[in-house]
PDB file of N, H, CA, C and O in Angstrom:
ATOM      1  N   UNK A   1      11.861  -7.745  -2.895  1.00  0.00           N
ATOM      2  CA  UNK A   1      11.053  -8.199  -1.779  1.00  0.00           C
ATOM      3  C   UNK A   1       9.588  -7.924  -2.088  1.00  0.00           C
ATOM      4  O   UNK A   1       9.250  -6.950  -2.760  1.00  0.00           O
ATOM      5  N   UNK A   2       8.733  -8.797  -1.586  1.00  0.00           N
ATOM      6  H   UNK A   2       9.008  -9.588  -1.040  1.00  0.00           H
ATOM      7  CA  UNK A   2       7.298  -8.607  -1.759  1.00  0.00           C
ATOM      8  C   UNK A   2       6.661  -8.361  -0.403  1.00  0.00           C
ATOM      9  O   UNK A   2       7.033  -8.971   0.600  1.00  0.00           O
ATOM     10  N   UNK A   3       5.683  -7.446  -0.395  1.00  0.00           N
ATOM     11  H   UNK A   3       5.381  -6.951  -1.210  1.00  0.00           H
ATOM     12  CA  UNK A   3       4.891  -7.166   0.791  1.00  0.00           C
ATOM     13  C   UNK A   3       3.435  -7.405   0.429  1.00  0.00           C
ATOM     14  O   UNK A   3       2.935  -6.840  -0.543  1.00  0.00           O
ATOM     15  N   UNK A   4       2.753  -8.235   1.202  1.00  0.00           N
ATOM     16  H   UNK A   4       3.159  -8.694   1.992  1.00  0.00           H
ATOM     17  CA  UNK A   4       1.344  -8.542   0.946  1.00  0.00           C
ATOM     18  C   UNK A   4       0.489  -7.807   1.969  1.00  0.00           C
ATOM     19  O   UNK A   4       0.750  -7.864   3.170  1.00  0.00           O
ATOM     20  N   UNK A   5      -0.534  -7.119   1.479  1.00  0.00           N
ATOM     21  H   UNK A   5      -0.747  -7.073   0.503  1.00  0.00           H
ATOM     22  CA  UNK A   5      -1.500  -6.447   2.338  1.00  0.00           C
ATOM     23  C   UNK A   5      -2.855  -7.108   2.119  1.00  0.00           C
ATOM     24  O   UNK A   5      -3.328  -7.205   0.987  1.00  0.00           O
ATOM     25  N   UNK A   6      -3.480  -7.562   3.204  1.00  0.00           N
ATOM     26  H   UNK A   6      -3.096  -7.484   4.124  1.00  0.00           H
ATOM     27  CA  UNK A   6      -4.816  -8.147   3.127  1.00  0.00           C
ATOM     28  C   UNK A   6      -5.801  -7.150   3.722  1.00  0.00           C
ATOM     29  O   UNK A   6      -5.672  -6.756   4.881  1.00  0.00           O
ATOM     30  N   UNK A   7      -6.783  -6.744   2.929  1.00  0.00           N
ATOM     31  H   UNK A   7      -6.889  -7.064   1.987  1.00  0.00           H
ATOM     32  CA  UNK A   7      -7.747  -5.741   3.352  1.00  0.00           C
ATOM     33  C   UNK A   7      -8.864  -6.391   4.164  1.00  0.00           C
ATOM     34  O   UNK A   7      -9.812  -6.946   3.608  1.00  0.00           O
ATOM     35  N   UNK A   8      -8.739  -6.313   5.477  1.00  0.00           N
ATOM     36  H   UNK A   8      -7.970  -5.862   5.929  1.00  0.00           H
ATOM     37  CA  UNK A   8      -9.776  -6.833   6.367  1.00  0.00           C
ATOM     38  C   UNK A   8     -10.554  -5.698   7.039  1.00  0.00           C
ATOM     39  O   UNK A   8     -11.166  -5.898   8.088  1.00  0.00           O
ATOM     40  N   UNK A   9     -10.528  -4.514   6.434  1.00  0.00           N
ATOM     41  H   UNK A   9     -10.031  -4.352   5.582  1.00  0.00           H
ATOM     42  CA  UNK A   9     -11.164  -3.334   7.020  1.00  0.00           C
ATOM     43  C   UNK A   9     -12.665  -3.281   6.774  1.00  0.00           C
ATOM     44  O   UNK A   9     -13.380  -2.587   7.497  1.00  0.00           O
ATOM     45  N   UNK A  10     -13.152  -3.992   5.780  1.00  0.00           N
ATOM     46  H   UNK A  10     -12.571  -4.556   5.193  1.00  0.00           H
ATOM     47  CA  UNK A  10     -14.559  -3.896   5.411  1.00  0.00           C
ATOM     48  C   UNK A  10     -14.851  -2.702   4.514  1.00  0.00           C
ATOM     49  O   UNK A  10     -16.008  -2.435   4.188  1.00  0.00           O
ATOM     50  N   UNK A  11     -13.801  -1.980   4.112  1.00  0.00           N
ATOM     51  H   UNK A  11     -12.861  -2.197   4.376  1.00  0.00           H
ATOM     52  CA  UNK A  11     -13.931  -0.798   3.252  1.00  0.00           C
ATOM     53  C   UNK A  11     -12.891  -0.866   2.143  1.00  0.00           C
ATOM     54  O   UNK A  11     -11.911  -1.604   2.250  1.00  0.00           O
ATOM     55  N   UNK A  12     -13.101  -0.099   1.082  1.00  0.00           N
ATOM     56  H   UNK A  12     -13.897   0.501   0.995  1.00  0.00           H
ATOM     57  CA  UNK A  12     -12.072  -0.007   0.039  1.00  0.00           C
ATOM     58  C   UNK A  12     -10.886   0.780   0.580  1.00  0.00           C
ATOM     59  O   UNK A  12     -11.051   1.729   1.346  1.00  0.00           O
ATOM     60  N   UNK A  13      -9.694   0.374   0.172  1.00  0.00           N
ATOM     61  H   UNK A  13      -9.560  -0.397  -0.451  1.00  0.00           H
ATOM     62  CA  UNK A  13      -8.464   1.070   0.545  1.00  0.00           C
ATOM     63  C   UNK A  13      -7.795   1.535  -0.749  1.00  0.00           C
ATOM     64  O   UNK A  13      -7.523   0.729  -1.639  1.00  0.00           O
ATOM     65  N   UNK A  14      -7.535   2.837  -0.845  1.00  0.00           N
ATOM     66  H   UNK A  14      -7.756   3.492  -0.122  1.00  0.00           H
ATOM     67  CA  UNK A  14      -6.856   3.399  -2.014  1.00  0.00           C
ATOM     68  C   UNK A  14      -5.351   3.399  -1.787  1.00  0.00           C
ATOM     69  O   UNK A  14      -4.883   3.592  -0.665  1.00  0.00           O
ATOM     70  N   UNK A  15      -4.601   3.181  -2.854  1.00  0.00           N
ATOM     71  H   UNK A  15      -4.981   3.024  -3.766  1.00  0.00           H
ATOM     72  CA  UNK A  15      -3.139   3.200  -2.791  1.00  0.00           C
ATOM     73  C   UNK A  15      -2.679   4.647  -2.971  1.00  0.00           C
ATOM     74  O   UNK A  15      -2.997   5.296  -3.967  1.00  0.00           O
ATOM     75  N   UNK A  16      -1.924   5.137  -1.987  1.00  0.00           N
ATOM     76  H   UNK A  16      -1.665   4.610  -1.177  1.00  0.00           H
ATOM     77  CA  UNK A  16      -1.408   6.520  -2.046  1.00  0.00           C
ATOM     78  C   UNK A  16      -0.478   6.656  -3.244  1.00  0.00           C
ATOM     79  O   UNK A  16       0.342   5.768  -3.478  1.00  0.00           O
ATOM     80  N   UNK A  17      -0.580   7.751  -4.018  1.00  0.00           N
ATOM     81  H   UNK A  17      -1.246   8.472  -3.828  1.00  0.00           H
ATOM     82  CA  UNK A  17       0.269   7.928  -5.205  1.00  0.00           C
ATOM     83  C   UNK A  17       1.774   7.871  -4.909  1.00  0.00           C
ATOM     84  O   UNK A  17       2.555   7.476  -5.775  1.00  0.00           O
ATOM     85  N   UNK A  18       2.182   8.257  -3.711  1.00  0.00           N
ATOM     86  H   UNK A  18       1.548   8.578  -3.007  1.00  0.00           H
ATOM     87  CA  UNK A  18       3.614   8.234  -3.378  1.00  0.00           C
ATOM     88  C   UNK A  18       4.164   6.820  -3.300  1.00  0.00           C
ATOM     89  O   UNK A  18       5.378   6.628  -3.370  1.00  0.00           O
ATOM     90  N   UNK A  19       3.292   5.824  -3.157  1.00  0.00           N
ATOM     91  H   UNK A  19       2.306   5.980  -3.101  1.00  0.00           H
ATOM     92  CA  UNK A  19       3.746   4.431  -3.147  1.00  0.00           C
ATOM     93  C   UNK A  19       4.501   4.124  -4.432  1.00  0.00           C
ATOM     94  O   UNK A  19       5.577   3.525  -4.400  1.00  0.00           O
ATOM     95  N   UNK A  20       3.938   4.532  -5.557  1.00  0.00           N
ATOM     96  H   UNK A  20       3.064   5.018  -5.583  1.00  0.00           H
ATOM     97  CA  UNK A  20       4.566   4.308  -6.859  1.00  0.00           C
ATOM     98  C   UNK A  20       5.792   5.211  -7.015  1.00  0.00           C
ATOM     99  O   UNK A  20       6.835   4.770  -7.496  1.00  0.00           O
ATOM    100  N   UNK A  21       5.662   6.471  -6.610  1.00  0.00           N
ATOM    101  H   UNK A  21       4.814   6.829  -6.219  1.00  0.00           H
ATOM    102  CA  UNK A  21       6.782   7.420  -6.725  1.00  0.00           C
ATOM    103  C   UNK A  21       7.989   6.982  -5.903  1.00  0.00           C
ATOM    104  O   UNK A  21       9.126   7.267  -6.278  1.00  0.00           O
ATOM    105  N   UNK A  22       7.755   6.294  -4.789  1.00  0.00           N
ATOM    106  H   UNK A  22       6.831   6.062  -4.484  1.00  0.00           H
ATOM    107  CA  UNK A  22       8.848   5.845  -3.920  1.00  0.00           C
ATOM    108  C   UNK A  22       9.501   4.557  -4.412  1.00  0.00           C
ATOM    109  O   UNK A  22      10.489   4.109  -3.829  1.00  0.00           O
ATOM    110  N   UNK A  23       8.964   3.949  -5.484  1.00  0.00           N
ATOM    111  H   UNK A  23       8.162   4.313  -5.958  1.00  0.00           H
ATOM    112  CA  UNK A  23       9.642   2.805  -6.089  1.00  0.00           C
ATOM    113  C   UNK A  23       8.936   1.471  -5.991  1.00  0.00           C
ATOM    114  O   UNK A  23       9.464   0.468  -6.471  1.00  0.00           O
ATOM    115  N   UNK A  24       7.749   1.421  -5.380  1.00  0.00           N
ATOM    116  H   UNK A  24       7.320   2.236  -4.990  1.00  0.00           H
ATOM    117  CA  UNK A  24       6.997   0.162  -5.334  1.00  0.00           C
ATOM    118  C   UNK A  24       6.295  -0.070  -6.661  1.00  0.00           C
ATOM    119  O   UNK A  24       5.847   0.869  -7.319  1.00  0.00           O
ATOM    120  N   UNK A  25       6.210  -1.313  -7.033  1.00  0.00           N
ATOM    121  H   UNK A  25       6.574  -2.076  -6.498  1.00  0.00           H
ATOM    122  CA  UNK A  25       5.436  -1.688  -8.219  1.00  0.00           C
ATOM    123  C   UNK A  25       4.227  -2.477  -7.721  1.00  0.00           C
ATOM    124  O   UNK A  25       4.361  -3.476  -7.015  1.00  0.00           O
ATOM    125  N   UNK A  26       3.041  -1.999  -8.110  1.00  0.00           N
ATOM    126  H   UNK A  26       2.932  -1.187  -8.684  1.00  0.00           H
ATOM    127  CA  UNK A  26       1.810  -2.652  -7.675  1.00  0.00           C
ATOM    128  C   UNK A  26       0.657  -2.189  -8.545  1.00  0.00           C
ATOM    129  O   UNK A  26       0.771  -1.229  -9.307  1.00  0.00           O
ATOM    130  N   UNK A  27      -0.453  -2.894  -8.411  1.00  0.00           N
ATOM    131  H   UNK A  27      -0.545  -3.674  -7.792  1.00  0.00           H
ATOM    132  CA  UNK A  27      -1.695  -2.485  -9.039  1.00  0.00           C
ATOM    133  C   UNK A  27      -2.222  -1.291  -8.250  1.00  0.00           C
ATOM    134  O   UNK A  27      -2.353  -1.373  -7.029  1.00  0.00           O
ATOM    135  N   UNK A  28      -2.522  -0.196  -8.919  1.00  0.00           N
ATOM    136  H   UNK A  28      -2.415  -0.130  -9.911  1.00  0.00           H
ATOM    137  CA  UNK A  28      -2.918   1.048  -8.263  1.00  0.00           C
ATOM    138  C   UNK A  28      -4.425   1.145  -8.046  1.00  0.00           C
ATOM    139  O   UNK A  28      -4.902   2.145  -7.510  1.00  0.00           O
ATOM    140  N   UNK A  29      -5.187   0.122  -8.454  1.00  0.00           N
ATOM    141  H   UNK A  29      -4.800  -0.690  -8.890  1.00  0.00           H
ATOM    142  CA  UNK A  29      -6.636   0.140  -8.270  1.00  0.00           C
ATOM    143  C   UNK A  29      -6.971   0.042  -6.783  1.00  0.00           C
ATOM    144  O   UNK A  29      -6.164  -0.462  -6.002  1.00  0.00           O
ATOM    145  N   UNK A  30      -8.159   0.522  -6.379  1.00  0.00           N
ATOM    146  H   UNK A  30      -8.815   0.931  -7.013  1.00  0.00           H
ATOM    147  CA  UNK A  30      -8.566   0.376  -4.976  1.00  0.00           C
ATOM    148  C   UNK A  30      -8.559  -1.098  -4.556  1.00  0.00           C
ATOM    149  O   UNK A  30      -8.877  -1.985  -5.348  1.00  0.00           O
ATOM    150  N   UNK A  31      -8.196  -1.333  -3.311  1.00  0.00           N
ATOM    151  H   UNK A  31      -7.938  -0.612  -2.668  1.00  0.00           H
ATOM    152  CA  UNK A  31      -8.156  -2.678  -2.755  1.00  0.00           C
ATOM    153  C   UNK A  31      -9.500  -2.927  -2.079  1.00  0.00           C
ATOM    154  O   UNK A  31      -9.845  -2.260  -1.103  1.00  0.00           O
ATOM    155  N   UNK A  32     -10.244  -3.879  -2.595  1.00  0.00           N
ATOM    156  H   UNK A  32      -9.964  -4.421  -3.387  1.00  0.00           H
ATOM    157  CA  UNK A  32     -11.581  -4.176  -2.087  1.00  0.00           C
ATOM    158  C   UNK A  32     -11.500  -4.995  -0.802  1.00  0.00           C
ATOM    159  O   UNK A  32     -10.488  -5.648  -0.547  1.00  0.00           O
ATOM    160  N   UNK A  33     -12.564  -4.965   0.013  1.00  0.00           N
ATOM    161  H   UNK A  33     -13.386  -4.434  -0.195  1.00  0.00           H
ATOM    162  CA  UNK A  33     -12.576  -5.791   1.228  1.00  0.00           C
ATOM    163  C   UNK A  33     -12.316  -7.265   0.902  1.00  0.00           C
ATOM    164  O   UNK A  33     -12.816  -7.797  -0.089  1.00  0.00           O
ATOM    165  N   UNK A  34     -11.535  -7.896   1.747  1.00  0.00           N
ATOM    166  H   UNK A  34     -11.130  -7.464   2.552  1.00  0.00           H
ATOM    167  CA  UNK A  34     -11.136  -9.308   1.644  1.00  0.00           C
ATOM    168  C   UNK A  34     -10.264  -9.597   0.424  1.00  0.00           C
ATOM    169  O   UNK A  34     -10.157 -10.746  -0.005  1.00  0.00           O
ATOM    170  N   UNK A  35      -9.645  -8.563  -0.133  1.00  0.00           N
ATOM    171  H   UNK A  35      -9.732  -7.630   0.216  1.00  0.00           H
ATOM    172  CA  UNK A  35      -8.722  -8.709  -1.255  1.00  0.00           C
ATOM    173  C   UNK A  35      -7.288  -8.539  -0.752  1.00  0.00           C
ATOM    174  O   UNK A  35      -7.017  -7.731   0.136  1.00  0.00           O
ATOM    175  N   UNK A  36      -6.379  -9.317  -1.339  1.00  0.00           N
ATOM    176  H   UNK A  36      -6.599  -9.973  -2.061  1.00  0.00           H
ATOM    177  CA  UNK A  36      -4.953  -9.189  -1.023  1.00  0.00           C
ATOM    178  C   UNK A  36      -4.266  -8.441  -2.156  1.00  0.00           C
ATOM    179  O   UNK A  36      -4.577  -8.655  -3.327  1.00  0.00           O
ATOM    180  N   UNK A  37      -3.326  -7.560  -1.803  1.00  0.00           N
ATOM    181  H   UNK A  37      -3.073  -7.386  -0.851  1.00  0.00           H
ATOM    182  CA  UNK A  37      -2.556  -6.818  -2.803  1.00  0.00           C
ATOM    183  C   UNK A  37      -1.082  -7.045  -2.523  1.00  0.00           C
ATOM    184  O   UNK A  37      -0.639  -6.940  -1.380  1.00  0.00           O
ATOM    185  N   UNK A  38      -0.326  -7.354  -3.562  1.00  0.00           N
ATOM    186  H   UNK A  38      -0.686  -7.439  -4.491  1.00  0.00           H
ATOM    187  CA  UNK A  38       1.121  -7.547  -3.457  1.00  0.00           C
ATOM    188  C   UNK A  38       1.817  -6.260  -3.896  1.00  0.00           C
ATOM    189  O   UNK A  38       1.526  -5.713  -4.960  1.00  0.00           O
ATOM    190  N   UNK A  39       2.731  -5.794  -3.067  1.00  0.00           N
ATOM    191  H   UNK A  39       2.968  -6.239  -2.203  1.00  0.00           H
ATOM    192  CA  UNK A  39       3.571  -4.643  -3.372  1.00  0.00           C
ATOM    193  C   UNK A  39       4.987  -5.170  -3.589  1.00  0.00           C
ATOM    194  O   UNK A  39       5.567  -5.771  -2.685  1.00  0.00           O
ATOM    195  N   UNK A  40       5.544  -4.953  -4.769  1.00  0.00           N
ATOM    196  H   UNK A  40       5.073  -4.465  -5.503  1.00  0.00           H
ATOM    197  CA  UNK A  40       6.909  -5.384  -5.085  1.00  0.00           C
ATOM    198  C   UNK A  40       7.862  -4.240  -4.793  1.00  0.00           C
ATOM    199  O   UNK A  40       7.769  -3.168  -5.390  1.00  0.00           O
ATOM    200  N   UNK A  41       8.774  -4.481  -3.874  1.00  0.00           N
ATOM    201  H   UNK A  41       8.849  -5.352  -3.389  1.00  0.00           H
ATOM    202  CA  UNK A  41       9.736  -3.461  -3.461  1.00  0.00           C
ATOM    203  C   UNK A  41      11.080  -3.713  -4.130  1.00  0.00           C
ATOM    204  O   UNK A  41      11.387  -4.846  -4.498  1.00  0.00           O
ATOM    205  N   UNK A  42      11.884  -2.659  -4.291  1.00  0.00           N
ATOM    206  H   UNK A  42      11.634  -1.738  -3.992  1.00  0.00           H
ATOM    207  CA  UNK A  42      13.221  -2.841  -4.860  1.00  0.00           C
ATOM    208  C   UNK A  42      14.064  -3.769  -3.977  1.00  0.00           C
ATOM    209  O   UNK A  42      13.852  -3.853  -2.767  1.00  0.00           O
ATOM    210  N   UNK A  43      15.005  -4.451  -4.589  1.00  0.00           N
ATOM    211  H   UNK A  43      15.177  -4.382  -5.571  1.00  0.00           H
ATOM    212  CA  UNK A  43      15.906  -5.348  -3.871  1.00  0.00           C
ATOM    213  C   UNK A  43      16.662  -4.577  -2.785  1.00  0.00           C
ATOM    214  O   UNK A  43      17.087  -3.442  -2.995  1.00  0.00           O
ATOM    215  N   UNK A  44      16.819  -5.214  -1.624  1.00  0.00           N
ATOM    216  H   UNK A  44      16.473  -6.137  -1.453  1.00  0.00           H
ATOM    217  CA  UNK A  44      17.570  -4.601  -0.524  1.00  0.00           C
ATOM    218  C   UNK A  44      16.759  -3.613   0.294  1.00  0.00           C
ATOM    219  O   UNK A  44      17.327  -2.814   1.038  1.00  0.00           O
ATOM    220  N   UNK A  45      15.442  -3.656   0.168  1.00  0.00           N
ATOM    221  H   UNK A  45      14.981  -4.305  -0.437  1.00  0.00           H
ATOM    222  CA  UNK A  45      14.594  -2.750   0.940  1.00  0.00           C
ATOM    223  C   UNK A  45      13.548  -3.548   1.723  1.00  0.00           C
ATOM    224  O   UNK A  45      13.299  -4.722   1.450  1.00  0.00           O
ATOM    225  N   UNK A  46      12.948  -2.875   2.697  1.00  0.00           N
ATOM    226  H   UNK A  46      13.150  -1.921   2.919  1.00  0.00           H
ATOM    227  CA  UNK A  46      11.817  -3.432   3.434  1.00  0.00           C
ATOM    228  C   UNK A  46      10.712  -2.376   3.473  1.00  0.00           C
ATOM    229  O   UNK A  46      10.996  -1.193   3.279  1.00  0.00           O
ATOM    230  N   UNK A  47       9.459  -2.772   3.718  1.00  0.00           N
ATOM    231  H   UNK A  47       9.229  -3.733   3.876  1.00  0.00           H
ATOM    232  CA  UNK A  47       8.360  -1.816   3.628  1.00  0.00           C
ATOM    233  C   UNK A  47       8.149  -0.999   4.899  1.00  0.00           C
ATOM    234  O   UNK A  47       8.195  -1.531   6.008  1.00  0.00           O
ATOM    235  N   UNK A  48       7.921   0.283   4.724  1.00  0.00           N
ATOM    236  H   UNK A  48       7.884   0.716   3.823  1.00  0.00           H
ATOM    237  CA  UNK A  48       7.407   1.170   5.768  1.00  0.00           C
ATOM    238  C   UNK A  48       5.975   1.445   5.366  1.00  0.00           C
ATOM    239  O   UNK A  48       5.729   1.920   4.257  1.00  0.00           O
ATOM    240  N   UNK A  49       5.018   1.157   6.245  1.00  0.00           N
ATOM    241  H   UNK A  49       5.217   0.772   7.146  1.00  0.00           H
ATOM    242  CA  UNK A  49       3.604   1.203   5.880  1.00  0.00           C
ATOM    243  C   UNK A  49       2.855   2.166   6.793  1.00  0.00           C
ATOM    244  O   UNK A  49       3.052   2.173   8.009  1.00  0.00           O
ATOM    245  N   UNK A  50       1.996   2.975   6.187  1.00  0.00           N
ATOM    246  H   UNK A  50       1.836   2.969   5.200  1.00  0.00           H
ATOM    247  CA  UNK A  50       1.152   3.921   6.927  1.00  0.00           C
ATOM    248  C   UNK A  50      -0.222   3.920   6.276  1.00  0.00           C
ATOM    249  O   UNK A  50      -0.331   3.897   5.050  1.00  0.00           O
ATOM    250  N   UNK A  51      -1.275   3.945   7.097  1.00  0.00           N
ATOM    251  H   UNK A  51      -1.187   3.964   8.092  1.00  0.00           H
ATOM    252  CA  UNK A  51      -2.630   4.027   6.569  1.00  0.00           C
ATOM    253  C   UNK A  51      -3.347   5.205   7.217  1.00  0.00           C
ATOM    254  O   UNK A  51      -3.226   5.439   8.419  1.00  0.00           O
ATOM    255  N   UNK A  52      -4.097   5.945   6.396  1.00  0.00           N
ATOM    256  H   UNK A  52      -4.195   5.754   5.419  1.00  0.00           H
ATOM    257  CA  UNK A  52      -4.881   7.078   6.863  1.00  0.00           C
ATOM    258  C   UNK A  52      -6.352   6.813   6.617  1.00  0.00           C
ATOM    259  O   UNK A  52      -6.724   6.097   5.687  1.00  0.00           O
ATOM    260  N   UNK A  53      -7.184   7.401   7.467  1.00  0.00           N
ATOM    261  H   UNK A  53      -6.881   7.982   8.223  1.00  0.00           H
ATOM    262  CA  UNK A  53      -8.634   7.363   7.266  1.00  0.00           C
ATOM    263  C   UNK A  53      -9.103   8.800   7.084  1.00  0.00           C
ATOM    264  O   UNK A  53      -9.144   9.581   8.035  1.00  0.00           O
ATOM    265  N   UNK A  54      -9.457   9.135   5.845  1.00  0.00           N
ATOM    266  H   UNK A  54      -9.424   8.500   5.073  1.00  0.00           H
ATOM    267  CA  UNK A  54      -9.933  10.473   5.532  1.00  0.00           C
ATOM    268  C   UNK A  54     -11.454  10.562   5.628  1.00  0.00           C
ATOM    269  O   UNK A  54     -12.045  11.548   5.188  1.00  0.00           O
ATOM    270  N   UNK A  55     -12.096   9.534   6.203  1.00  0.00           N
ATOM    271  H   UNK A  55     -11.616   8.733   6.561  1.00  0.00           H
ATOM    272  CA  UNK A  55     -13.538   9.541   6.365  1.00  0.00           C
ATOM    273  C   UNK A  55     -14.245   9.450   5.027  1.00  0.00           C
ATOM    274  O   UNK A  55     -13.794   8.742   4.127  1.00  0.00           O
ATOM    275  N   UNK A  56     -15.340  10.156   4.898  1.00  0.00           N
ATOM    276  H   UNK A  56     -15.707  10.730   5.629  1.00  0.00           H
ATOM    277  CA  UNK A  56     -16.144  10.089   3.676  1.00  0.00           C
ATOM    278  C   UNK A  56     -15.476  10.774   2.491  1.00  0.00           C
ATOM    279  O   UNK A  56     -15.787  10.462   1.342  1.00  0.00           O
ATOM    280  N   UNK A  57     -14.564  11.704   2.755  1.00  0.00           N
ATOM    281  H   UNK A  57     -14.311  11.958   3.689  1.00  0.00           H
ATOM    282  CA  UNK A  57     -13.947  12.491   1.672  1.00  0.00           C
ATOM    283  C   UNK A  57     -13.163  11.609   0.701  1.00  0.00           C
ATOM    284  O   UNK A  57     -13.460  11.595  -0.494  1.00  0.00           O
ATOM    285  N   UNK A  58     -12.179  10.883   1.189  1.00  0.00           N
ATOM    286  H   UNK A  58     -11.937  10.894   2.159  1.00  0.00           H
ATOM    287  CA  UNK A  58     -11.345  10.037   0.341  1.00  0.00           C
ATOM    288  C   UNK A  58     -11.313   8.595   0.817  1.00  0.00           C
ATOM    289  O   UNK A  58     -10.872   7.715   0.078  1.00  0.00           O
ATOM    290  N   UNK A  59     -11.765   8.337   2.016  1.00  0.00           N
ATOM    291  H   UNK A  59     -12.123   9.052   2.617  1.00  0.00           H
ATOM    292  CA  UNK A  59     -11.751   6.985   2.559  1.00  0.00           C
ATOM    293  C   UNK A  59     -10.390   6.603   3.099  1.00  0.00           C
ATOM    294  O   UNK A  59      -9.602   7.458   3.504  1.00  0.00           O
ATOM    295  N   UNK A  60     -10.125   5.312   3.099  1.00  0.00           N
ATOM    296  H   UNK A  60     -10.765   4.618   2.771  1.00  0.00           H
ATOM    297  CA  UNK A  60      -8.846   4.796   3.587  1.00  0.00           C
ATOM    298  C   UNK A  60      -7.800   4.866   2.481  1.00  0.00           C
ATOM    299  O   UNK A  60      -8.094   4.649   1.306  1.00  0.00           O
ATOM    300  N   UNK A  61      -6.567   5.176   2.892  1.00  0.00           N
ATOM    301  H   UNK A  61      -6.329   5.352   3.847  1.00  0.00           H
ATOM    302  CA  UNK A  61      -5.463   5.234   1.941  1.00  0.00           C
ATOM    303  C   UNK A  61      -4.245   4.595   2.585  1.00  0.00           C
ATOM    304  O   UNK A  61      -3.960   4.833   3.758  1.00  0.00           O
ATOM    305  N   UNK A  62      -3.517   3.773   1.810  1.00  0.00           N
ATOM    306  H   UNK A  62      -3.749   3.580   0.856  1.00  0.00           H
ATOM    307  CA  UNK A  62      -2.320   3.111   2.311  1.00  0.00           C
ATOM    308  C   UNK A  62      -1.101   3.607   1.530  1.00  0.00           C
ATOM    309  O   UNK A  62      -1.134   3.759   0.309  1.00  0.00           O
ATOM    310  N   UNK A  63      -0.029   3.854   2.280  1.00  0.00           N
ATOM    311  H   UNK A  63      -0.002   3.731   3.272  1.00  0.00           H
ATOM    312  CA  UNK A  63       1.257   4.221   1.694  1.00  0.00           C
ATOM    313  C   UNK A  63       2.242   3.125   2.043  1.00  0.00           C
ATOM    314  O   UNK A  63       2.418   2.791   3.214  1.00  0.00           O
ATOM    315  N   UNK A  64       2.886   2.560   1.027  1.00  0.00           N
ATOM    316  H   UNK A  64       2.743   2.831   0.075  1.00  0.00           H
ATOM    317  CA  UNK A  64       3.958   1.576   1.227  1.00  0.00           C
ATOM    318  C   UNK A  64       5.210   2.197   0.640  1.00  0.00           C
ATOM    319  O   UNK A  64       5.268   2.476  -0.558  1.00  0.00           O
ATOM    320  N   UNK A  65       6.210   2.415   1.480  1.00  0.00           N
ATOM    321  H   UNK A  65       6.162   2.188   2.452  1.00  0.00           H
ATOM    322  CA  UNK A  65       7.428   3.081   1.043  1.00  0.00           C
ATOM    323  C   UNK A  65       8.630   2.192   1.335  1.00  0.00           C
ATOM    324  O   UNK A  65       8.807   1.751   2.471  1.00  0.00           O
ATOM    325  N   UNK A  66       9.473   1.919   0.311  1.00  0.00           N
ATOM    326  H   UNK A  66       9.329   2.278  -0.611  1.00  0.00           H
ATOM    327  CA  UNK A  66      10.649   1.086   0.544  1.00  0.00           C
ATOM    328  C   UNK A  66      11.729   1.829   1.347  1.00  0.00           C
ATOM    329  O   UNK A  66      12.048   2.983   1.063  1.00  0.00           O
ATOM    330  N   UNK A  67      12.274   1.148   2.344  1.00  0.00           N
ATOM    331  H   UNK A  67      12.014   0.211   2.575  1.00  0.00           H
ATOM    332  CA  UNK A  67      13.358   1.690   3.154  1.00  0.00           C
ATOM    333  C   UNK A  67      14.576   0.800   2.916  1.00  0.00           C
ATOM    334  O   UNK A  67      14.462  -0.426   2.927  1.00  0.00           O
ATOM    335  N   UNK A  68      15.725   1.406   2.703  1.00  0.00           N
ATOM    336  H   UNK A  68      15.817   2.402   2.694  1.00  0.00           H
ATOM    337  CA  UNK A  68      16.950   0.652   2.429  1.00  0.00           C
ATOM    338  C   UNK A  68      17.369  -0.120   3.680  1.00  0.00           C
ATOM    339  O   UNK A  68      17.478   0.452   4.764  1.00  0.00           O
ATOM    340  N   UNK A  69      17.602  -1.415   3.519  1.00  0.00           N
ATOM    341  H   UNK A  69      17.514  -1.879   2.637  1.00  0.00           H
ATOM    342  CA  UNK A  69      18.044  -2.284   4.603  1.00  0.00           C
ATOM    343  C   UNK A  69      19.543  -2.171   4.723  1.00  0.00           C
ATOM    344  O   UNK A  69      20.274  -2.578   3.820  1.00  0.00           O
ATOM    345  N   UNK A  70      20.017  -1.613   5.844  1.00  0.00           N
ATOM    346  H   UNK A  70      19.424  -1.282   6.577  1.00  0.00           H
ATOM    347  CA  UNK A  70      21.452  -1.391   6.027  1.00  0.00           C
ATOM    348  C   UNK A  70      22.085  -2.514   6.802  1.00  0.00           C
ATOM    349  O   UNK A  70      23.291  -2.490   7.048  1.00  0.00           O
TER     350      UNK A  70
END
């Protein structure tokens, strides 16, 4: 399954390292404003998505985690 994220925040969004550890395949570079990023999830899963705003320290970060579809 593919999950597309479109960055309409006006800020860079960093991909949380756990996204890769949880099994998603994607480009790990920061997602620039008005850029779309595709997250490839393992077969039989759907995305659980969470975004944090760490302010000036780290900025925005997105976590995409595959959840098994039962």
